[in-house]
Biopython code that builds the backbone (N, CA, C, O; Angstrom):
import numpy as np
from Bio.PDB.StructureBuilder import StructureBuilder

atoms = [
    (1, "MET", "N", (-43.482, 116.684, -51.307)),
    (1, "MET", "CA", (-42.628, 115.786, -50.559)),
    (1, "MET", "C", (-42.039, 114.762, -51.530)),
    (1, "MET", "O", (-42.777, 114.076, -52.237)),
    (2, "LYS", "N", (-40.713, 114.661, -51.562)),
    (2, "LYS", "CA", (-40.111, 113.741, -52.491)),
    (2, "LYS", "C", (-40.223, 112.287, -51.999)),
    (2, "LYS", "O", (-40.258, 112.018, -50.798)),
    (3, "LYS", "N", (-40.276, 111.389, -52.942)),
    (3, "LYS", "CA", (-40.431, 109.966, -52.626)),
    (3, "LYS", "C", (-39.078, 109.427, -52.119)),
    (3, "LYS", "O", (-38.025, 109.713, -52.689)),
    (4, "SER", "N", (-39.137, 108.661, -51.061)),
    (4, "SER", "CA", (-37.960, 108.063, -50.470)),
    (4, "SER", "C", (-37.434, 106.962, -51.371)),
    (4, "SER", "O", (-38.213, 106.252, -52.008)),
    (5, "ILE", "N", (-36.104, 106.813, -51.427)),
    (5, "ILE", "CA", (-35.555, 105.724, -52.182)),
    (5, "ILE", "C", (-35.574, 104.425, -51.348)),
    (5, "ILE", "O", (-35.363, 103.333, -51.876)),
    (6, "LEU", "N", (-35.823, 104.565, -50.085)),
    (6, "LEU", "CA", (-35.863, 103.421, -49.176)),
    (6, "LEU", "C", (-37.318, 102.958, -48.941)),
    (6, "LEU", "O", (-38.270, 103.737, -48.981)),
    (7, "THR", "N", (-37.423, 101.660, -48.697)),
    (7, "THR", "CA", (-38.732, 101.172, -48.253)),
    (7, "THR", "C", (-38.884, 101.590, -46.798)),
    (7, "THR", "O", (-37.919, 102.008, -46.157)),
    (8, "LYS", "N", (-40.078, 101.477, -46.293)),
    (8, "LYS", "CA", (-40.323, 101.817, -44.870)),
    (8, "LYS", "C", (-39.434, 100.965, -43.951)),
    (8, "LYS", "O", (-38.844, 101.469, -42.996)),
    (9, "ARG", "N", (-39.353, 99.697, -44.254)),
    (9, "ARG", "CA", (-38.543, 98.773, -43.424)),
    (9, "ARG", "C", (-37.038, 99.060, -43.521)),
    (9, "ARG", "O", (-36.337, 99.011, -42.510)),
    (10, "GLU", "N", (-36.533, 99.359, -44.732)),
    (10, "GLU", "CA", (-35.141, 99.703, -44.875)),
    (10, "GLU", "C", (-34.810, 100.920, -44.035)),
    (10, "GLU", "O", (-33.774, 100.968, -43.372)),
    (11, "LYS", "N", (-35.696, 101.905, -44.066)),
    (11, "LYS", "CA", (-35.487, 103.112, -43.263)),
    (11, "LYS", "C", (-35.480, 102.811, -41.776)),
    (11, "LYS", "O", (-34.653, 103.341, -41.034)),
    (12, "GLU", "N", (-36.413, 101.950, -41.333)),
    (12, "GLU", "CA", (-36.406, 101.541, -39.910)),
    (12, "GLU", "C", (-35.085, 100.893, -39.497)),
    (12, "GLU", "O", (-34.536, 101.171, -38.430)),
    (13, "VAL", "N", (-34.587, 100.007, -40.394)),
    (13, "VAL", "CA", (-33.345, 99.307, -40.122)),
    (13, "VAL", "C", (-32.191, 100.317, -39.938)),
    (13, "VAL", "O", (-31.427, 100.235, -38.977)),
    (14, "PHE", "N", (-32.088, 101.265, -40.881)),
    (14, "PHE", "CA", (-30.975, 102.222, -40.807)),
    (14, "PHE", "C", (-31.156, 103.229, -39.680)),
    (14, "PHE", "O", (-30.173, 103.711, -39.118)),
    (15, "GLU", "N", (-32.378, 103.544, -39.349)),
    (15, "GLU", "CA", (-32.562, 104.442, -38.160)),
    (15, "GLU", "C", (-32.039, 103.757, -36.896)),
    (15, "GLU", "O", (-31.458, 104.407, -36.026)),
    (16, "LEU", "N", (-32.246, 102.447, -36.799)),
    (16, "LEU", "CA", (-31.721, 101.713, -35.638)),
    (16, "LEU", "C", (-30.192, 101.502, -35.736)),
    (16, "LEU", "O", (-29.478, 101.505, -34.733)),
    (17, "LEU", "N", (-29.730, 101.322, -36.968)),
    (17, "LEU", "CA", (-28.279, 101.156, -37.173)),
    (17, "LEU", "C", (-27.495, 102.399, -36.718)),
    (17, "LEU", "O", (-26.425, 102.281, -36.121)),
    (18, "ILE", "N", (-28.046, 103.600, -37.011)),
    (18, "ILE", "CA", (-27.289, 104.780, -36.587)),
    (18, "ILE", "C", (-27.411, 105.046, -35.071)),
    (18, "ILE", "O", (-26.730, 105.911, -34.521)),
    (19, "LEU", "N", (-28.285, 104.288, -34.425)),
    (19, "LEU", "CA", (-28.334, 104.343, -32.947)),
    (19, "LEU", "C", (-27.403, 103.284, -32.341)),
    (19, "LEU", "O", (-27.452, 102.988, -31.147)),
    (20, "ASN", "N", (-26.545, 102.722, -33.223)),
    (20, "ASN", "CA", (-25.515, 101.762, -32.816)),
    (20, "ASN", "C", (-26.116, 100.437, -32.359)),
    (20, "ASN", "O", (-25.544, 99.760, -31.505)),
    (21, "LYS", "N", (-27.239, 100.069, -32.907)),
    (21, "LYS", "CA", (-27.868, 98.777, -32.593)),
    (21, "LYS", "C", (-27.196, 97.688, -33.444)),
    (21, "LYS", "O", (-26.812, 97.923, -34.590)),
    (22, "SER", "N", (-27.067, 96.505, -32.859)),
    (22, "SER", "CA", (-26.495, 95.386, -33.622)),
    (22, "SER", "C", (-27.560, 94.785, -34.521)),
    (22, "SER", "O", (-28.746, 95.086, -34.388)),
    (23, "THR", "N", (-27.121, 93.926, -35.444)),
    (23, "THR", "CA", (-28.079, 93.247, -36.346)),
    (23, "THR", "C", (-29.079, 92.439, -35.480)),
    (23, "THR", "O", (-30.277, 92.426, -35.765)),
    (24, "ASN", "N", (-28.589, 91.787, -34.454)),
    (24, "ASN", "CA", (-29.464, 90.990, -33.589)),
    (24, "ASN", "C", (-30.463, 91.925, -32.884)),
    (24, "ASN", "O", (-31.649, 91.602, -32.831)),
    (25, "GLU", "N", (-30.031, 93.053, -32.351)),
    (25, "GLU", "CA", (-30.929, 93.965, -31.653)),
    (25, "GLU", "C", (-31.983, 94.533, -32.602)),
    (25, "GLU", "O", (-33.149, 94.679, -32.234)),
    (26, "ILE", "N", (-31.561, 94.849, -33.818)),
    (26, "ILE", "CA", (-32.513, 95.386, -34.820)),
    (26, "ILE", "C", (-33.560, 94.323, -35.145)),
    (26, "ILE", "O", (-34.754, 94.614, -35.201)),
    (27, "ALA", "N", (-33.101, 93.085, -35.358)),
    (27, "ALA", "CA", (-34.026, 91.955, -35.687)),
    (27, "ALA", "C", (-35.028, 91.806, -34.565)),
    (27, "ALA", "O", (-36.228, 91.704, -34.822)),
    (28, "THR", "N", (-34.562, 91.790, -33.319)),
    (28, "THR", "CA", (-35.453, 91.636, -32.172)),
    (28, "THR", "C", (-36.471, 92.771, -32.105)),
    (28, "THR", "O", (-37.668, 92.539, -31.932)),
    (29, "GLU", "N", (-35.993, 93.964, -32.242)),
    (29, "GLU", "CA", (-36.843, 95.142, -32.088)),
    (29, "GLU", "C", (-37.948, 95.196, -33.187)),
    (29, "GLU", "O", (-39.080, 95.607, -32.933)),
    (30, "LEU", "N", (-37.567, 94.764, -34.420)),
    (30, "LEU", "CA", (-38.508, 94.838, -35.535)),
    (30, "LEU", "C", (-39.286, 93.528, -35.722)),
    (30, "LEU", "O", (-40.203, 93.465, -36.541)),
    (31, "GLY", "N", (-38.924, 92.489, -34.968)),
    (31, "GLY", "CA", (-39.620, 91.215, -35.054)),
    (31, "GLY", "C", (-39.377, 90.483, -36.372)),
    (31, "GLY", "O", (-40.260, 89.823, -36.919)),
    (32, "ILE", "N", (-38.139, 90.628, -36.859)),
    (32, "ILE", "CA", (-37.731, 89.945, -38.117)),
    (32, "ILE", "C", (-36.451, 89.184, -37.842)),
    (32, "ILE", "O", (-35.851, 89.343, -36.779)),
    (33, "SER", "N", (-36.022, 88.351, -38.794)),
    (33, "SER", "CA", (-34.793, 87.574, -38.604)),
    (33, "SER", "C", (-33.559, 88.444, -38.873)),
    (33, "SER", "O", (-33.642, 89.477, -39.538)),
    (34, "GLU", "N", (-32.415, 88.002, -38.343)),
    (34, "GLU", "CA", (-31.150, 88.680, -38.605)),
    (34, "GLU", "C", (-30.846, 88.675, -40.092)),
    (34, "GLU", "O", (-30.331, 89.658, -40.626)),
    (35, "LYS", "N", (-31.158, 87.589, -40.755)),
    (35, "LYS", "CA", (-30.926, 87.463, -42.197)),
    (35, "LYS", "C", (-31.715, 88.540, -42.963)),
    (35, "LYS", "O", (-31.209, 89.143, -43.909)),
    (36, "THR", "N", (-32.951, 88.763, -42.537)),
    (36, "THR", "CA", (-33.790, 89.792, -43.183)),
    (36, "THR", "C", (-33.175, 91.189, -42.945)),
    (36, "THR", "O", (-33.167, 92.025, -43.848)),
    (37, "VAL", "N", (-32.673, 91.428, -41.749)),
    (37, "VAL", "CA", (-32.004, 92.709, -41.484)),
    (37, "VAL", "C", (-30.819, 92.896, -42.440)),
    (37, "VAL", "O", (-30.661, 93.946, -43.063)),
    (38, "ARG", "N", (-29.991, 91.847, -42.539)),
    (38, "ARG", "CA", (-28.829, 91.907, -43.434)),
    (38, "ARG", "C", (-29.267, 92.123, -44.894)),
    (38, "ARG", "O", (-28.594, 92.837, -45.637)),
    (39, "ASN", "N", (-30.374, 91.520, -45.304)),
    (39, "ASN", "CA", (-30.895, 91.711, -46.652)),
    (39, "ASN", "C", (-31.319, 93.150, -46.899)),
    (39, "ASN", "O", (-31.053, 93.721, -47.957)),
    (40, "HIS", "N", (-31.976, 93.717, -45.914)),
    (40, "HIS", "CA", (-32.378, 95.158, -46.021)),
    (40, "HIS", "C", (-31.174, 96.050, -46.170)),
    (40, "HIS", "O", (-31.171, 96.975, -46.982)),
    (41, "ILE", "N", (-30.131, 95.768, -45.371)),
    (41, "ILE", "CA", (-28.921, 96.588, -45.449)),
    (41, "ILE", "C", (-28.262, 96.416, -46.777)),
    (41, "ILE", "O", (-27.853, 97.393, -47.405)),
    (42, "SER", "N", (-28.148, 95.157, -47.232)),
    (42, "SER", "CA", (-27.533, 94.857, -48.533)),
    (42, "SER", "C", (-28.286, 95.519, -49.685)),
    (42, "SER", "O", (-27.674, 96.109, -50.576)),
    (43, "ASN", "N", (-29.616, 95.418, -49.664)),
    (43, "ASN", "CA", (-30.434, 96.045, -50.707)),
    (43, "ASN", "C", (-30.207, 97.568, -50.762)),
    (43, "ASN", "O", (-30.104, 98.162, -51.835)),
    (44, "THR", "N", (-30.135, 98.163, -49.585)),
    (44, "THR", "CA", (-29.926, 99.604, -49.544)),
    (44, "THR", "C", (-28.545, 99.981, -50.074)),
    (44, "THR", "O", (-28.408, 100.967, -50.798)),
    (45, "MET", "N", (-27.530, 99.211, -49.722)),
    (45, "MET", "CA", (-26.179, 99.486, -50.236)),
    (45, "MET", "C", (-26.141, 99.383, -51.728)),
    (45, "MET", "O", (-25.486, 100.183, -52.396)),
    (46, "GLN", "N", (-26.844, 98.392, -52.268)),
    (46, "GLN", "CA", (-26.945, 98.214, -53.719)),
    (46, "GLN", "C", (-27.621, 99.408, -54.413)),
    (46, "GLN", "O", (-27.146, 99.908, -55.433)),
    (47, "LYS", "N", (-28.729, 99.842, -53.832)),
    (47, "LYS", "CA", (-29.466, 100.978, -54.362)),
    (47, "LYS", "C", (-28.586, 102.203, -54.421)),
    (47, "LYS", "O", (-28.650, 102.973, -55.380)),
    (48, "LEU", "N", (-27.756, 102.392, -53.396)),
    (48, "LEU", "CA", (-26.907, 103.595, -53.296)),
    (48, "LEU", "C", (-25.585, 103.428, -54.004)),
    (48, "LEU", "O", (-24.874, 104.411, -54.215)),
    (49, "GLY", "N", (-25.234, 102.213, -54.378)),
    (49, "GLY", "CA", (-23.970, 101.957, -55.052)),
    (49, "GLY", "C", (-22.746, 102.186, -54.152)),
    (49, "GLY", "O", (-21.702, 102.680, -54.578)),
    (50, "VAL", "N", (-22.942, 101.794, -52.870)),
    (50, "VAL", "CA", (-21.832, 101.953, -51.882)),
    (50, "VAL", "C", (-21.445, 100.586, -51.339)),
    (50, "VAL", "O", (-22.197, 99.616, -51.422)),
    (51, "LYS", "N", (-20.249, 100.551, -50.783)),
    (51, "LYS", "CA", (-19.775, 99.356, -50.104)),
    (51, "LYS", "C", (-19.742, 99.638, -48.608)),
    (51, "LYS", "O", (-19.108, 100.602, -48.181)),
    (52, "GLY", "N", (-20.396, 98.836, -47.823)),
    (52, "GLY", "CA", (-20.334, 98.969, -46.373)),
    (52, "GLY", "C", (-21.470, 99.778, -45.809)),
    (52, "GLY", "O", (-22.045, 100.654, -46.456)),
    (53, "ARG", "N", (-21.769, 99.441, -44.564)),
    (53, "ARG", "CA", (-22.879, 100.110, -43.864)),
    (53, "ARG", "C", (-22.583, 101.588, -43.654)),
    (53, "ARG", "O", (-23.460, 102.435, -43.829)),
    (54, "ALA", "N", (-21.333, 101.898, -43.275)),
    (54, "ALA", "CA", (-20.980, 103.265, -42.992)),
    (54, "ALA", "C", (-21.176, 104.118, -44.247)),
    (54, "ALA", "O", (-21.710, 105.224, -44.158)),
    (55, "GLY", "N", (-20.755, 103.628, -45.406)),
    (55, "GLY", "CA", (-20.943, 104.355, -46.656)),
    (55, "GLY", "C", (-22.419, 104.611, -46.909)),
    (55, "GLY", "O", (-22.802, 105.693, -47.354)),
    (56, "ALA", "N", (-23.249, 103.609, -46.623)),
    (56, "ALA", "CA", (-24.650, 103.771, -46.851)),
    (56, "ALA", "C", (-25.255, 104.820, -45.929)),
    (56, "ALA", "O", (-26.110, 105.602, -46.344)),
    (57, "VAL", "N", (-24.807, 104.832, -44.674)),
    (57, "VAL", "CA", (-25.325, 105.827, -43.699)),
    (57, "VAL", "C", (-24.905, 107.221, -44.190)),
    (57, "VAL", "O", (-25.732, 108.133, -44.201)),
    (58, "VAL", "N", (-23.656, 107.403, -44.591)),
    (58, "VAL", "CA", (-23.203, 108.714, -45.060)),
    (58, "VAL", "C", (-24.063, 109.200, -46.243)),
    (58, "VAL", "O", (-24.521, 110.342, -46.262)),
    (59, "GLU", "N", (-24.266, 108.330, -47.205)),
    (59, "GLU", "CA", (-25.073, 108.676, -48.389)),
    (59, "GLU", "C", (-26.503, 109.022, -47.981)),
    (59, "GLU", "O", (-27.056, 110.009, -48.467)),
    (60, "LEU", "N", (-27.098, 108.248, -47.118)),
    (60, "LEU", "CA", (-28.480, 108.469, -46.682)),
    (60, "LEU", "C", (-28.610, 109.802, -45.960)),
    (60, "LEU", "O", (-29.611, 110.501, -46.120)),
    (61, "LEU", "N", (-27.607, 110.157, -45.169)),
    (61, "LEU", "CA", (-27.608, 111.445, -44.488)),
    (61, "LEU", "C", (-27.498, 112.579, -45.498)),
    (61, "LEU", "O", (-28.204, 113.582, -45.391)),
    (62, "LYS", "N", (-26.592, 112.415, -46.500)),
    (62, "LYS", "CA", (-26.440, 113.424, -47.567)),
    (62, "LYS", "C", (-27.740, 113.636, -48.351)),
    (62, "LYS", "O", (-28.092, 114.758, -48.713)),
    (63, "LEU", "N", (-28.432, 112.538, -48.601)),
    (63, "LEU", "CA", (-29.679, 112.588, -49.387)),
    (63, "LEU", "C", (-30.875, 113.046, -48.566)),
    (63, "LEU", "O", (-31.960, 113.256, -49.109)),
    (64, "GLY", "N", (-30.679, 113.203, -47.251)),
    (64, "GLY", "CA", (-31.790, 113.637, -46.391)),
    (64, "GLY", "C", (-32.758, 112.496, -46.095)),
    (64, "GLY", "O", (-33.900, 112.745, -45.707)),
    (65, "GLU", "N", (-32.324, 111.254, -46.272)),
    (65, "GLU", "CA", (-33.150, 110.106, -45.971)),
    (65, "GLU", "C", (-33.134, 109.744, -44.500)),
    (65, "GLU", "O", (-34.082, 109.165, -43.970)),
    (66, "LEU", "N", (-32.045, 110.095, -43.859)),
    (66, "LEU", "CA", (-31.887, 109.843, -42.395)),
    (66, "LEU", "C", (-31.499, 111.137, -41.719)),
    (66, "LEU", "O", (-30.881, 112.005, -42.335)),
    (67, "PHE", "N", (-31.851, 111.271, -40.472)),
    (67, "PHE", "CA", (-31.485, 112.459, -39.674)),
    (67, "PHE", "C", (-30.916, 112.001, -38.356)),
    (67, "PHE", "O", (-31.442, 111.084, -37.726)),
    (68, "LEU", "N", (-29.836, 112.639, -37.938)),
    (68, "LEU", "CA", (-29.240, 112.303, -36.650)),
    (68, "LEU", "C", (-29.922, 112.986, -35.511)),
    (68, "LEU", "O", (-29.532, 112.802, -34.358)),
]
sb = StructureBuilder()
sb.init_structure("model")
sb.init_model(0)
sb.init_chain("A")
sb.init_seg("    ")
for serial, (resi, resn, name, xyz) in enumerate(atoms, 1):
    if name == "N":
        sb.init_residue(resn, " ", resi, " ")
    sb.init_atom(name, np.array(xyz, "f"), 0.0, 1.0, " ", f" {name:<3s}", serial, name[0])
structure = sb.get_structure()
């Protein structure tokens, strides 16, 4: 099993993001602040070298990190 490039929390954030959850809804569901949600998204985009959430989702799907 290959090691994920995402932390467990980053993966949780993006799994909720592809379910069309807002930053606020993700924060509430995970019990973290909206700023922390945005930080997880930003960190993931940096790791992937993409701009924007949509670009990150596309890359994560291609890499097999997320499944629809």
